[in-house]
TIVO-75861 format. One record per residue (C-alpha): residue in three letters; y, z negated, x negated. Coordinates in steps of 0.001 Angstrom, whole numbers. Example, Ala and Ser with C-alpha at 12.3 -4.5 7.8 and 13.67 -1.06 7.14 Angstrom:
(torro "ALA", (-4500, -7800, -12300))
(torro "SER", (-1060, -7140, -13670))
//
This chain:
(torro "ASN", (201, -13783, 15700))
(torro "CYS", (1140, -15271, 12342))
(torro "THR", (-2316, -16708, 11664))
(torro "PHE", (-5114, -14676, 10128))
(torro "ARG", (-7766, -13386, 12497))
(torro "GLU", (-11404, -14285, 12731))
(torro "TYR", (-13880, -11398, 12815))
(torro "VAL", (-17510, -11006, 13761))
(torro "ASP", (-19975, -11327, 10872))
(torro "ARG", (-20459, -7593, 10360))
(torro "ARG", (-16773, -7089, 9522))
(torro "TYR", (-17031, -8800, 6153))
(torro "TYR", (-17998, -7110, 2909))
(torro "GLY", (-21194, -9076, 2414))
(torro "HIS", (-20469, -10296, -1116))
(torro "ARG", (-23262, -12177, -2831))
(torro "ASN", (-21122, -15335, -2880))
(torro "ASN", (-21277, -15430, 927))
(torro "PHE", (-24506, -17185, 1843))
(torro "LYS", (-24272, -15730, 5376))
(torro "ALA", (-24284, -12152, 4105))
(torro "GLU", (-26961, -9745, 5294))
(torro "PRO", (-29213, -8039, 2717))
(torro "GLU", (-27179, -5657, 573))
(torro "PRO", (-27155, -2096, 1979))
(torro "ASN", (-28629, 674, -153))
(torro "PHE", (-25287, 2427, -677))
(torro "LEU", (-24040, -687, -2496))
(torro "LYS", (-27280, -1178, -4422))
(torro "SER", (-27361, 2406, -5670))
(torro "GLY", (-23621, 2836, -6193))
(torro "LEU", (-21798, 3307, -9482))
(torro "TYR", (-19297, 620, -10497))
(torro "ILE", (-16717, 360, -13272))
(torro "ARG", (-18668, -620, -16411))
(torro "GLY", (-21648, -1391, -14161))
(torro "LYS", (-20157, -4762, -13208))
(torro "ASP", (-20446, -6489, -9843))
(torro "PRO", (-17123, -6742, -7972))
(torro "ILE", (-15708, -10264, -8178))
(torro "ILE", (-13709, -12257, -5644))
(torro "LEU", (-10160, -12218, -7035))
(torro "ASP", (-8717, -15486, -8297))
(torro "ALA", (-4963, -15163, -7782))
(torro "GLY", (-4095, -18176, -9925))
(torro "SER", (-1419, -20721, -9044))
(torro "ASN", (-1201, -19560, -5413))
(torro "ASN", (-4643, -18487, -4286))
(torro "PHE", (-3782, -17934, -623))
(torro "ALA", (-2270, -14842, 935))
(torro "LYS", (561, -14905, 3473))
(torro "LYS", (117, -13114, 6787))
(torro "ALA", (2447, -10151, 7341))
(torro "CYS", (3810, -11333, 10678))
(torro "LEU", (5460, -8926, 13159))
(torro "ASP", (6946, -9362, 16623))
(torro "HIS", (5104, -6900, 18913))
(torro "SER", (6658, -7886, 22230))
(torro "ALA", (8777, -4723, 22524))
(torro "TRP", (5798, -2350, 22751))
(torro "ASP", (2489, -4226, 23213))
(torro "PRO", (1649, -5085, 26865))
(torro "GLY", (-1489, -7009, 25925))
(torro "ILE", (465, -9931, 24474))
(torro "ALA", (1694, -10928, 27935))
(torro "LYS", (-1949, -11492, 28924))
(torro "GLY", (-2547, -13956, 26095))
(torro "LYS", (-4257, -11432, 23832))
(torro "ARG", (-3691, -10731, 20172))
(torro "PRO", (-1661, -7564, 19478))
(torro "PHE", (-3520, -4251, 19655))
(torro "VAL", (-2919, -4114, 15901))
(torro "ASP", (-1013, -6732, 13905))
(torro "SER", (124, -4364, 11154))
(torro "GLN", (-1149, -1677, 8804))
(torro "ASN", (-48, -772, 5274))
(torro "PRO", (2346, -3670, 4672))
(torro "SER", (4684, -3045, 1750))
(torro "ALA", (6756, -6045, 625))
(torro "MET", (9287, -5668, -2191))
(torro "SER", (11857, -7980, -3751))
(torro "LEU", (15486, -7474, -2690))
(torro "ARG", (16838, -8713, -6022))
(torro "LEU", (20139, -7150, -7036))
(torro "THR", (20095, -8332, -10644))
(torro "LYS", (18186, -6703, -13465))
(torro "GLY", (14570, -7828, -13730))
(torro "PRO", (13049, -8898, -17080))
(torro "THR", (11339, -5504, -17458))
(torro "GLU", (14299, -3383, -16305))
(torro "GLN", (17163, -1836, -18261))
(torro "GLN", (19350, -1758, -15159))
(torro "PRO", (19143, -3114, -11588))
(torro "ARG", (16892, -979, -9403))
(torro "LEU", (18961, -1633, -6273))
(torro "ASN", (22717, -1069, -5974))
(torro "LYS", (24544, -3692, -3947))
(torro "GLU", (26632, -1148, -2040))
(torro "ASN", (23459, 476, -705))
(torro "VAL", (22410, -2773, 1017))
(torro "GLN", (25904, -4101, 1706))
(torro "VAL", (24981, -5036, 5267))
(torro "LEU", (22288, -7376, 3917))
(torro "VAL", (24703, -8850, 1365))
(torro "ASP", (27218, -9485, 4156))
(torro "THR", (24558, -10988, 6429))
(torro "TYR", (22667, -13250, 4025))
(torro "GLY", (24832, -13553, 923))
(torro "GLU", (24248, -12120, -2527))
(torro "GLU", (22751, -15280, -4021))
(torro "LYS", (20268, -15788, -1186))
(torro "LEU", (19294, -12112, -1191))
(torro "GLU", (18088, -12481, -4773))
(torro "GLU", (15057, -14446, -3531))
(torro "MET", (14421, -12451, -360))
(torro "PHE", (12107, -9545, 420))
(torro "ILE", (12049, -6366, 2458))
(torro "MET", (8824, -5146, 4048))
(torro "SER", (7721, -2020, 5859))
(torro "ALA", (4603, -1896, 8013))
(torro "THR", (2911, 620, 10275))
(torro "VAL", (1769, -184, 13799))
(torro "GLY", (-604, 2276, 15405))
(torro "ASN", (-4245, 3107, 16001))
(torro "GLY", (-5951, 374, 14028))
(torro "GLN", (-9435, -1114, 14180))
(torro "CYS", (-8917, -4685, 15386))
(torro "GLN", (-11607, -3769, 17892))
(torro "TRP", (-14714, -2114, 16491))
(torro "GLY", (-17901, -2488, 18497))
(torro "GLU", (-17381, -6064, 19675))
(torro "THR", (-19128, -7189, 22843))
(torro "ALA", (-17123, -8320, 25864))
(torro "ALA", (-17919, -11936, 24981))
(torro "GLU", (-16776, -11433, 21382))
(torro "MET", (-13558, -9784, 22546))
(torro "GLU", (-12833, -12711, 24839))
(torro "ARG", (-13564, -15329, 22184))
(torro "LEU", (-11446, -13567, 19549))
(torro "ARG", (-8666, -12636, 22016))
(torro "ILE", (-8978, -8968, 21063))
(torro "SER", (-6596, -6719, 22982))
(torro "ASP", (-8029, -4788, 25925))
(torro "VAL", (-5185, -2237, 25910))
(torro "GLY", (-7630, 391, 24618))
(torro "LYS", (-5216, 2680, 22765))
(torro "ALA", (-2070, 2166, 20726))
(torro "THR", (1072, 2623, 22786))
(torro "THR", (2968, 3735, 19675))
(torro "VAL", (2540, 4798, 16045))
(torro "HIS", (5683, 4020, 14088))
(torro "GLY", (7154, 2099, 11176))
(torro "GLU", (8714, -1344, 11346))
(torro "LEU", (11122, -2814, 8806))
(torro "LEU", (11310, -6555, 8207))
(torro "ILE", (13657, -8760, 6209))
(torro "LEU", (11789, -11780, 4817))
(torro "ASP", (13015, -15042, 3319))
(torro "LYS", (11869, -16424, -22))
(torro "HIS", (8743, -17811, 1662))
(torro "LEU", (7893, -14358, 3107))
(torro "ASP", (8717, -15506, 6638))
(torro "ARG", (10376, -13020, 8991))
(torro "LEU", (14157, -13246, 9423))
(torro "SER", (14821, -9889, 11056))
(torro "GLN", (12820, -6909, 12309))
(torro "THR", (13682, -3425, 13521))
(torro "SER", (11902, -141, 14211))
(torro "ILE", (12568, 2637, 11698))
(torro "LYS", (14112, 5672, 13395))
(torro "LEU", (14878, 9239, 12385))
(torro "LEU", (18324, 10850, 12577))
(torro "SER", (17557, 14479, 13437))
(torro "ASP", (20447, 15975, 11453))
(torro "ALA", (18165, 18847, 10320))
(torro "ASP", (14833, 20358, 11268))
(torro "TRP", (12028, 17935, 10396))
(torro "GLY", (8753, 19795, 10298))
(torro "LYS", (8174, 21108, 13817))
(torro "LYS", (10889, 18840, 15215))
(torro "LYS", (14199, 20659, 15651))
(torro "LYS", (17640, 19336, 14810))
(torro "ASP", (19505, 17644, 17673))
(torro "ASP", (21651, 15055, 15820))
(torro "GLN", (20069, 12210, 17803))
(torro "MET", (18176, 9080, 16757))
(torro "HIS", (14449, 9134, 17560))
(torro "LEU", (11519, 6771, 17177))
(torro "VAL", (8950, 9019, 15473))
(torro "GLU", (5438, 8625, 14144))
(torro "LEU", (5524, 7162, 10641))
(torro "ASP", (2093, 6397, 9217))
(torro "ASP", (1064, 4944, 5828))
(torro "THR", (4601, 3645, 5242))
(torro "ARG", (5489, 2178, 1837))
(torro "LEU", (8706, 1177, 89))
(torro "PHE", (9948, 2117, -3371))
(torro "PHE", (13220, 2274, -5315))
(torro "PHE", (14982, 5294, -6768))
(torro "ASN", (18527, 5796, -8052))
(torro "GLY", (19724, 2471, -6631))
(torro "TYR", (18403, 3144, -3115))
(torro "ILE", (15497, 1783, -1119))
(torro "TRP", (13202, 4662, -183))
(torro "LEU", (10371, 4945, 2320))
(torro "TYR", (7358, 7144, 1955))
(torro "TYR", (5218, 8023, 4934))
(torro "ARG", (2973, 10591, 6595))
(torro "ASN", (3189, 12457, 9894))
(torro "GLY", (223, 14808, 9966))
(torro "GLY", (833, 16468, 13312))
(torro "ASN", (4433, 17328, 12527))
(torro "LEU", (4639, 17717, 8746))
(torro "GLY", (1050, 18607, 7855))
(torro "TYR", (-1939, 16435, 7013))
(torro "THR", (-1730, 17060, 3259))
(torro "VAL", (1970, 16176, 2977))
(torro "GLN", (3436, 12887, 1795))
(torro "ALA", (7122, 12592, 2748))
(torro "HIS", (9894, 10469, 1189))
(torro "ASN", (13373, 9483, 2410))
(torro "PRO", (16187, 7142, 1427))
(torro "LEU", (16267, 4253, 3905))
(torro "TYR", (19545, 3243, 5555))
(torro "ILE", (20147, -241, 6961))
(torro "VAL", (23187, -800, 9185))
(torro "LYS", (24285, -2969, 12102))
(torro "ASN", (24507, -1565, 15618))
(torro "SER", (27215, -2328, 18170))
(torro "ASP", (25413, -5552, 19117))
(torro "GLY", (25438, -6766, 15525))
(torro "GLU", (21691, -6232, 15070))
(torro "LEU", (20165, -4735, 11936))
(torro "THR", (18850, -1205, 12403))
(torro "ALA", (17096, 1135, 9978))
(torro "PHE", (16887, 4910, 9892))
(torro "LEU", (16036, 7978, 7824))
(torro "LYS", (17900, 11290, 7738))
(torro "ALA", (15818, 14388, 8401))
(torro "SER", (18052, 16347, 6016))
(torro "GLU", (17049, 14097, 3103))
(torro "MET", (13278, 14391, 3376))
(torro "VAL", (11417, 15132, 143))
(torro "LYS", (7872, 16432, 570))
(torro "LEU", (5013, 16204, -1907))
(torro "CYS", (1826, 18177, -1385))
(torro "CYS", (-1148, 17853, -1445))
(torro "GLY", (-2903, 14552, -959))
(torro "ARG", (-2351, 10963, 102))
(torro "ASN", (-1670, 7588, -1502))
(torro "MET", (339, 9207, -4301))
(torro "SER", (2294, 6568, -6211))
(torro "ILE", (5958, 6931, -7123))
(torro "ILE", (7078, 6402, -10715))
(torro "ALA", (10763, 5560, -11091))
(torro "SER", (12322, 5583, -14538))
(torro "ASP", (15284, 3548, -15794))
(torro "ASP", (16683, 6905, -16917))
(torro "SER", (18865, 7851, -13930))
(torro "SER", (18966, 11524, -14954))
(torro "LYS", (15210, 12008, -14527))
(torro "GLU", (13582, 13528, -11492))
(torro "MET", (11268, 11548, -9284))
(torro "GLU", (7663, 11488, -10488))
(torro "ALA", (4398, 10662, -8754))
(torro "LEU", (935, 9730, -9925))
(torro "THR", (-1020, 12160, -7765))
(torro "TRP", (-4497, 11380, -9126))
(torro "VAL", (-5955, 8467, -11060))
(torro "ASP", (-8999, 10354, -12360))
(torro "PRO", (-8057, 12367, -14281))
(torro "VAL", (-4588, 10855, -14651))
(torro "THR", (-2156, 13417, -13234))
(torro "VAL", (1608, 12944, -12930))
(torro "THR", (3753, 15416, -11010))
(torro "THR", (7526, 15753, -11349))
(torro "PHE", (9377, 16632, -8169))
(torro "GLY", (12896, 16355, -6752))
(torro "PRO", (15401, 14927, -6410))
(torro "ARG", (17115, 14108, -9686))
(torro "GLY", (18321, 10566, -9986))
(torro "THR", (21931, 11590, -10501))
(torro "ASN", (22188, 13003, -6981))
(torro "HIS", (19613, 11995, -4398))
(torro "ARG", (20850, 14655, -1972))
(torro "ARG", (19748, 17533, -4228))
(torro "LEU", (16333, 17582, -2640))
(torro "ALA", (13444, 19670, -3907))
(torro "GLU", (9985, 20365, -2609))
(torro "ILE", (6785, 20938, -4521))
(torro "GLY", (3689, 22780, -3359))
(torro "GLU", (491, 22132, -5268))
(torro "THR", (-3177, 22344, -4382))
(torro "ILE", (-5755, 19659, -4923))
(torro "ASP", (-7780, 21996, -7154))
(torro "VAL", (-4933, 22190, -9635))
(torro "HIS", (-4947, 18523, -10497))
(torro "ARG", (-8375, 17158, -9681))
(torro "ARG", (-10914, 18246, -12250))
(torro "LEU", (-13611, 15607, -11971))
(torro "GLY", (-17017, 16152, -13500))
(torro "GLN", (-15930, 18987, -15804))
(torro "LYS", (-14882, 17126, -18936))
(torro "GLY", (-16645, 18298, -22086))
(torro "GLY", (-18377, 21154, -20322))
(torro "GLY", (-21060, 18913, -18810))
(torro "ASN", (-21802, 17926, -15254))
(torro "LYS", (-20827, 14358, -14434))
(torro "HIS", (-20703, 12235, -11344))
(torro "LYS", (-17177, 11996, -10059))
(torro "SER", (-15774, 8500, -10029))
(torro "ASP", (-14611, 8473, -6383))
(torro "ILE", (-11629, 6317, -7331))
(torro "HIS", (-8638, 6656, -5025))
(torro "GLY", (-4949, 5995, -5541))
(torro "THR", (-3044, 3797, -5106))
(torro "ASN", (-59, 1561, -4454))
(torro "GLY", (3235, 3138, -3402))
(torro "PHE", (5326, 2191, -6438))
(torro "MET", (4146, 1789, -10028))
(torro "VAL", (5248, -1304, -11983))
(torro "HIS", (6680, -714, -15466))
(torro "LEU", (5342, -2790, -18372))
(torro "PRO", (7780, -1837, -21166))
(torro "SER", (6328, -4072, -23891))
(torro "THR", (3107, -2023, -23843))
(torro "ASN", (4681, 1282, -22714))
(torro "GLU", (2620, 1356, -19517))
(torro "TYR", (2849, 1692, -15762))
(torro "LEU", (638, -631, -13726))
(torro "GLY", (-1089, 308, -10491))
(torro "VAL", (-3935, -713, -8183))
(torro "ALA", (-6600, 1801, -7147))
(torro "HIS", (-9533, 1468, -4769))
(torro "PHE", (-13062, 2625, -4016))
(torro "HIS", (-14915, 2653, -733))
(torro "ARG", (-18661, 2974, -510))
(torro "PRO", (-20251, 5241, 421))
(torro "GLU", (-17617, 7809, -540))
(torro "GLY", (-17586, 9854, 2672))
(torro "ARG", (-15313, 9268, 5663))
(torro "GLY", (-17838, 10492, 8231))
(torro "LYS", (-19134, 8718, 11325))
(torro "ASN", (-20814, 5390, 10559))
(torro "ASP", (-21631, 2006, 12090))
(torro "TYR", (-19136, 29, 10014))
(torro "ALA", (-15722, 1584, 10630))
(torro "ARG", (-13859, 4662, 11805))
(torro "HIS", (-13693, 6015, 8259))
(torro "GLY", (-14090, 4261, 4891))
(torro "HIS", (-15488, 752, 4450))
(torro "HIS", (-16758, -1660, 1791))
(torro "TYR", (-13569, -1370, -268))
(torro "THR", (-13085, -2696, -3778))
(torro "HIS", (-9995, -2517, -6010))
(torro "ALA", (-9175, -2274, -9702))
(torro "TYR", (-5986, -2751, -11694))
(torro "PHE", (-5185, 98, -14061))
(torro "THR", (-2426, 1204, -16406))
(torro "ILE", (-1272, 4601, -17609))
(torro "SER", (1048, 5485, -20474))
(torro "ASP", (4720, 5517, -19473))
(torro "SER", (5496, 8910, -21008))
(torro "ALA", (3841, 12293, -21413))
(torro "PRO", (1116, 13049, -22223))
(torro "TYR", (69, 10600, -19523))
(torro "ARG", (-3341, 8994, -19948))
(torro "LEU", (-5416, 6079, -18708))
(torro "LYS", (-4872, 3101, -21022))
(torro "ARG", (-6463, 68, -19365))
(torro "ILE", (-8518, -626, -16263))
(torro "SER", (-10065, -3792, -14873))
(torro "ASN", (-13486, -4194, -13386))
(torro "GLU", (-13608, -4128, -9586))
(torro "PHE", (-12615, -6976, -7295))
(torro "LEU", (-12243, -8000, -3652))
(torro "PHE", (-9436, -9992, -2113))
(torro "ARG", (-10757, -13307, -825))
(torro "SER", (-11026, -13117, 2956))
(torro "MET", (-8388, -15241, 4676))
(torro "SER", (-10455, -15445, 7859))
(torro "LYS", (-11531, -18915, 8908))
(torro "ILE", (-14908, -17989, 10330))
(torro "ASP", (-17241, -20994, 10496))
(torro "GLY", (-19687, -21096, 7598))
(torro "LEU", (-17951, -18418, 5531))
(torro "LYS", (-18253, -19398, 1881))
(torro "GLU", (-16569, -16706, -164))
(torro "ASP", (-16360, -13072, 835))
(torro "GLY", (-14022, -10139, 1241))
(torro "ASP", (-13208, -8182, 4369))
(torro "LEU", (-15036, -4963, 5195))
(torro "ILE", (-11808, -2941, 4857))
(torro "GLN", (-9138, -3945, 2348))
(torro "PHE", (-6398, -1598, 1201))
(torro "ALA", (-3716, -2539, -1328))
(torro "GLY", (-798, -216, -620))
(torro "SER", (2030, -1926, -2481))
(torro "ILE", (2740, -3999, -5593))
(torro "ASP", (5917, -5469, -7067))
(torro "LEU", (6561, -7496, -10198))
(torro "LEU", (8314, -10840, -9795))
(torro "GLY", (9444, -12099, -13187))
(torro "GLY", (8051, -11088, -16561))
(torro "GLU", (5085, -8862, -17324))
(torro "ALA", (3264, -11650, -19175))
(torro "ASP", (4110, -14766, -17159))
(torro "GLY", (5429, -13486, -13817))
(torro "ARG", (3582, -12718, -10597))
(torro "LEU", (2340, -9458, -9138))
(torro "LEU", (3116, -9332, -5416))
(torro "ILE", (309, -7381, -3725))
(torro "SER", (589, -6232, -108))
(torro "TYR", (-2704, -5206, 1450))
(torro "GLY", (-4276, -4379, 4777))
(torro "ILE", (-7286, -6122, 6307))
(torro "ASN", (-9836, -4313, 8493))
(torro "ASP", (-7216, -1741, 9518))
(torro "CYS", (-5849, -4506, 11732))
(torro "GLU", (-3593, -6975, 9924))
(torro "GLY", (-1660, -7304, 6696))
(torro "ALA", (-1379, -9857, 3911))
(torro "ILE", (900, -10522, 947))
(torro "LEU", (-576, -12183, -2138))
(torro "PRO", (1212, -13216, -5361))
(torro "VAL", (-1157, -12980, -8340))
(torro "ASP", (-360, -14547, -11705))
(torro "MET", (303, -11853, -14301))
(torro "THR", (-1674, -13882, -16825))
(torro "ILE", (-4744, -13138, -14688))
(torro "VAL", (-3853, -9459, -14228))
(torro "GLN", (-3345, -8982, -17965))
(torro "LYS", (-6605, -10774, -18759))
(torro "MET", (-8546, -8570, -16333))
(torro "LEU", (-7195, -5308, -17777))
(torro "ILE", (-9505, -3869, -20455))
(torro "ASP", (-8607, -1144, -22972))
(torro "VAL", (-9986, 2350, -22415))
(torro "ASP", (-10774, 4671, -25321))
(torro "GLU", (-8234, 7450, -25702))
(torro "GLY", (-9455, 10546, -23904))
(torro "SER", (-11713, 8596, -21548))
(torro "GLU", (-11336, 8753, -17788))
(torro "VAL", (-12560, 6483, -15015))
(torro "VAL", (-15577, 8723, -14491))
(torro "ASP", (-16766, 7865, -18014))
(torro "LEU", (-16906, 4164, -17118))
(torro "MET", (-18913, 4418, -13895))
(torro "LYS", (-22410, 2963, -14237))
(torro "LYS", (-25154, 1486, -12108))
(torro "ARG", (-25208, -2285, -11953))
(torro "ILE", (-27757, -4286, -13881))
(torro "ASN", (-29010, -6692, -11235))
//
């Protein structure tokens, strides 16, 4: 399960570099792209190969016993450094040692500096999507039919991103949690779209649970890691500490070095919109809740009084990276074409994803400062005859900066075909070179143009 999957031909993007690609569909031909440029296959630099996000599924997936691949390997991987010292771009350490003391005691402070923590969702993915019986047999696709669980897993990874420990993330019901009533017990609950971030010296998890909390709500909790009576690492959230942000999805957390500031989130990329919400950094238990409608902060196509096409850009990674030398926060946004999420032959919802790096100013008034042209992650599949292509579905849900903003590496965690996850370190020299200045007052929508073929 730690090797990348092979897919049938139709589950690749169909980039022009792939000589096996079918003729380009009309929705790609007629689409608008940043600056009218063709998406490129990303060159990551010194390490141009992603690492598989590798989980142990034996506790919940019955198909493995029959020699099949897991029903879904992982979704929304989010790998972050566990460093306890101050990074080159930080005024103070983002993680307090006492908040991960169990990891310090288990692995040692020096070793922890090079290790990683990763969250991932397991649930109703799309490892199977229209394959024939023969294709399912050849590719060892699970015949379970439906996910037996939808929950979050937490992994501790070594410096090579290999798994050292894994546990399911549970909820301590010490308060009402949406429709779920308090009972002071631990429960395995649905946690979808999980991502990690740091705030006030703690590791936090953000997630969604549409049926219980509402489909427009993004929830956030401090994450606790302890050892159980058997000496095994366990992870849990407290219902009483949930912070909700409404309304949308893929809203990226901005954490300041100023510990007195409230938590902030980039709720929309176009136009750039940053929302301040609780808690304050000085006391993470003073939780607040914000209610806001999409209409308040998405105003596409209205700039200057004219009618414009909206850009259809979507946020973004779970945690923005600070670039203090240029007074910016760095993120990764995505497109999928066509824009709609309706029924189609390619996937359950969106498909033909591309990504773009972007930066915003690190203080109000927030604005778009730089944005790259679009790119695809190089497919890690080993399909025979594949030259160079991306996967049909790619979703970058997490980034972290390792080292300096000019010469370090950007660790990108991304999902593949709503089925498996990958972690890719990209040289910051490449990221910085790809980012292009945007005129003050311009938005992404102003840059969208038809390609010149």
